[in-house]
C-alpha positions as CSV (number, residue, x, y, z in Angstrom):
1,X,145.5,155.2,115.5
2,X,147.9,152.6,115.9
3,X,145.9,150.0,117.9
4,X,142.9,150.3,115.6
5,X,144.8,149.8,112.5
6,X,146.8,146.8,114.1
7,X,143.3,145.4,114.8
8,X,141.8,145.7,111.4
9,X,145.0,144.8,109.5
10,X,144.7,141.2,112.2
11,X,141.1,140.9,112.6
12,X,141.0,137.4,110.5
13,X,143.8,136.4,113.3
14,X,141.7,137.8,115.9
15,X,138.4,136.4,115.0
16,X,139.8,132.6,114.4
17,X,141.6,132.7,118.2
18,X,138.6,134.4,119.7
19,X,136.2,131.8,118.5
20,X,138.6,128.9,119.5
21,X,139.1,130.4,122.7
22,X,135.4,129.9,123.3
23,X,134.9,126.8,122.5
24,X,138.4,125.6,124.0
25,X,137.0,126.9,127.6
26,X,134.6,123.8,127.6
27,X,136.3,121.4,125.4
28,X,136.7,118.4,128.4
29,X,133.2,118.6,129.2
30,X,130.2,116.5,127.7
31,X,128.1,119.8,126.8
32,X,131.1,121.7,125.3
33,X,130.3,125.5,124.6
34,X,126.5,124.9,125.9
35,X,127.7,125.3,129.4
36,X,129.0,128.5,128.1
37,X,125.4,129.9,127.7
38,X,123.7,128.2,130.1
39,X,125.4,129.2,133.6
40,X,125.1,132.9,132.9
41,X,121.4,132.3,131.7
42,X,120.7,130.4,135.0
43,X,122.8,133.3,136.8
44,X,120.1,135.8,135.3
45,X,116.9,133.2,136.2
46,X,117.9,133.4,139.7
47,X,118.2,136.7,140.4
48,X,114.9,137.3,138.8
49,X,113.2,134.6,141.1
50,X,115.2,136.1,144.0
51,X,114.3,140.0,143.6
52,X,110.9,139.7,142.2
53,X,109.3,136.7,144.0
54,X,111.4,136.2,147.2
55,X,112.5,139.7,148.3
56,X,109.6,141.4,146.2
57,X,111.6,144.5,144.7
58,X,109.7,146.0,142.4
59,X,110.9,147.9,139.0
60,X,110.2,151.6,139.1
61,X,106.8,151.4,136.4
62,X,104.1,149.7,135.6
63,X,106.5,147.3,133.2
64,X,107.0,143.6,134.2
65,X,110.3,143.3,136.5
66,X,111.5,141.0,133.5
67,X,111.3,143.7,131.4
68,X,113.1,146.4,133.6
69,X,115.6,143.7,135.0
70,X,116.9,141.4,132.1
71,X,118.4,144.2,129.5
72,X,120.4,145.7,132.3
73,X,121.4,142.5,133.8
74,X,122.6,141.5,130.3
75,X,124.5,144.9,130.1
76,X,126.3,144.0,133.4
77,X,127.4,140.8,132.8
78,X,128.5,142.2,129.2
79,X,130.4,144.7,130.5
80,X,131.9,142.9,133.8
81,X,132.9,139.4,132.4
82,X,134.5,141.1,129.3
83,X,136.4,143.2,131.5
84,X,137.6,140.8,133.7
85,X,138.1,138.3,130.7
86,X,140.5,141.0,128.5
87,X,142.2,142.4,131.6
88,X,144.0,138.6,131.9
89,X,144.1,137.9,128.3
90,X,147.6,138.5,128.2
91,X,148.8,136.7,130.9
92,X,146.4,133.5,129.7
93,X,148.0,134.1,126.2
94,X,151.7,134.5,127.5
95,X,153.0,132.2,124.9
96,X,151.8,134.8,122.2
97,X,154.1,137.3,123.8
98,X,157.2,134.9,124.5
99,X,157.6,132.8,121.6
100,X,155.5,134.1,118.5
101,X,156.3,137.2,116.8
102,X,152.4,138.6,117.3
103,X,150.8,142.1,117.8
104,X,151.0,142.3,121.6
105,X,148.1,144.9,121.5
106,X,145.6,142.8,120.1
107,X,145.3,140.2,122.5
108,X,142.6,141.8,124.9
109,X,140.6,141.7,121.3
110,X,140.9,138.1,121.5
111,X,139.2,137.8,124.6
112,X,136.3,140.6,124.0
113,X,135.7,138.3,120.6
114,X,135.6,135.3,123.0
115,X,132.9,136.8,125.1
116,X,131.2,138.2,122.8
117,X,129.2,135.0,121.8
118,X,127.3,134.5,125.6
119,X,126.9,138.2,125.4
120,X,124.8,138.3,122.4
121,X,122.9,135.4,123.9
122,X,121.8,137.3,127.1
123,X,120.5,140.2,124.9
124,X,118.5,137.4,122.7
125,X,117.3,136.1,125.5
126,X,116.0,139.4,127.3
127,X,114.5,140.2,123.8
128,X,112.3,136.6,123.8
129,X,111.2,137.5,127.2
130,X,110.4,141.0,127.0
131,X,108.6,140.2,123.6
132,X,106.5,137.9,125.3
133,X,105.5,140.6,128.1
134,X,104.4,142.7,124.8
135,X,107.8,145.0,125.3
136,X,109.6,144.6,121.9
137,X,113.1,146.7,122.1
138,X,113.7,149.5,120.0
139,X,116.7,147.9,117.6
140,X,118.2,151.2,116.8
141,X,119.0,152.1,120.7
142,X,119.9,148.4,121.3
143,X,122.5,148.2,119.0
144,X,124.0,151.6,119.8
145,X,123.7,150.6,123.8
146,X,125.9,147.6,122.6
147,X,128.2,149.7,120.6
148,X,128.6,152.0,122.8
149,X,129.4,149.2,125.7
150,X,132.5,147.7,123.4
151,X,133.6,150.7,122.9
152,X,134.1,151.3,126.6
153,X,135.1,148.0,127.2
154,X,138.3,148.4,124.7
155,X,139.2,151.8,126.1
156,X,139.3,150.5,129.7
157,X,141.1,147.3,128.9
158,X,144.0,148.8,127.4
159,X,144.7,149.8,131.0
160,X,143.6,147.2,133.0
161,X,145.1,144.7,131.0
162,X,148.6,146.2,130.8
163,X,148.4,146.8,135.1
164,X,147.5,143.0,135.5
165,X,150.3,141.7,133.4
166,X,152.7,143.9,135.4
167,X,151.0,143.6,138.4
168,X,149.2,140.3,138.7
169,X,147.7,141.2,142.5
170,X,145.8,143.8,140.5
171,X,143.4,141.2,139.4
172,X,141.8,140.8,142.5
173,X,141.3,144.3,143.1
174,X,139.8,145.0,139.6
175,X,137.3,142.0,141.4
176,X,136.8,143.9,144.0
177,X,135.8,146.7,142.2
178,X,133.7,145.6,139.8
179,X,131.6,144.0,142.7
180,X,131.4,147.3,144.4
181,X,130.2,148.8,141.0
182,X,127.7,146.7,140.6
183,X,126.0,147.4,143.4
184,X,126.2,151.2,143.0
185,X,124.6,151.1,139.6
186,X,120.9,151.2,139.0
187,X,120.7,147.4,138.4
188,X,118.6,145.7,141.0
189,X,117.5,149.0,142.1
190,X,116.3,152.1,140.6
191,X,117.0,155.8,141.2
192,X,113.3,156.7,142.8
193,X,115.4,155.6,145.9
194,X,117.5,158.6,145.7
195,X,114.9,161.2,145.1
196,X,115.8,162.8,148.7
197,X,119.7,162.8,147.3
198,X,120.2,164.4,143.8
199,X,123.5,165.4,144.2
200,X,124.2,161.7,144.6
201,X,122.1,160.2,141.8
202,X,123.3,162.9,139.7
203,X,127.4,161.6,140.5
204,X,126.2,157.9,139.8
205,X,124.7,158.7,136.7
206,X,128.1,159.8,135.3
207,X,129.5,156.7,135.8
208,X,129.7,154.9,132.4
209,X,128.7,152.0,133.9
210,X,125.2,153.4,135.3
211,X,124.8,155.4,131.4
212,X,125.5,151.7,129.4
213,X,122.6,150.2,132.3
214,X,120.3,152.7,131.2
215,X,120.9,152.6,127.6
216,X,120.1,149.0,127.6
217,X,116.7,149.3,129.6
218,X,115.6,152.4,127.5
219,X,116.0,150.0,124.4
220,X,113.4,147.7,126.2
221,X,111.2,150.0,128.0
222,X,111.2,153.2,126.2
223,X,112.7,155.8,128.6
224,X,114.2,158.4,126.8
225,X,117.7,158.5,128.8
226,X,120.0,159.1,125.6
227,X,118.1,162.1,124.4
228,X,115.6,163.8,126.1
229,X,117.1,165.1,129.5
230,X,120.0,162.9,129.2
231,X,121.9,164.7,126.5
232,X,125.1,165.9,129.2
233,X,125.3,162.1,130.2
234,X,126.0,161.0,127.1
235,X,128.6,163.5,126.1
236,X,130.2,162.9,129.8
237,X,130.2,159.2,128.6
238,X,132.0,159.5,125.8
239,X,134.6,162.2,126.8
240,X,135.5,159.4,129.6
241,X,135.8,156.7,127.1
242,X,137.9,158.8,124.7
243,X,140.1,159.7,127.8
244,X,140.2,156.2,128.6
245,X,141.6,155.3,125.3
246,X,144.0,157.4,125.0
247,X,145.5,157.1,128.0
248,X,145.3,153.5,127.8
249,X,147.0,153.5,124.8
250,X,150.0,155.6,126.7
251,X,150.4,153.3,129.6
252,X,149.9,150.0,127.0
253,X,152.8,151.5,124.8
254,X,154.9,152.3,128.1
255,X,154.6,148.9,129.6
256,X,154.6,146.3,126.8
257,X,158.1,146.2,126.4
258,X,158.3,144.8,130.0
259,X,155.6,142.1,129.1
260,X,157.8,139.2,128.0
261,X,160.1,139.9,131.5
262,X,157.4,139.6,134.0
263,X,155.6,136.8,132.0
């Protein structure tokens, strides 16, 4: 694929700009990049306190709530934040489109790289906390889950980045859709609540976001969601991801000639 070849060819440039982008987000603050890690950390801890101790929402099983919740929330924040950032990346880096001879296809990858630092930090926190409760993750499954997440993010943002660049209002719609997906994905609730609605449960399990949440959770609490009894959803996930990537490349190529005019 042309896109993959372009990314590999410009990997050093993408990495350098992505790393600087993360640093520059907090360049004018006294704590600098620490804010990039502190904000999502406080956000996750707040959710744990609210749902475990105030609303008293239990997990599905005998394992601690934090070992059930933190991996799922880490995956969600990784996917959500990276999608939003990458979708707006071409507008954020409009000068690369208008004034510099730069491979426009790789611009969303810059934001993906920039968001990766916080994402990995969130998973490290999940590993440390869960290990304290005796739940050491299966790193093979965790690496697979992260790999699958970034494959989906790249495929999905090929579409959203192109649309947001041409239609800025799509950013607001995307934010609303991601908020709805959060509540329809079993992050703070579990599928046992849908025991009387098996069709709805199966439909929700076909959503790529649900699959990624399940994979991250499996790595920590040992549920066999990738292979045993979950193979069909693995196949559905990769078929959707591949379709989005092919379709996204088509849309991106079709619209990128208009990027300089609308920016």
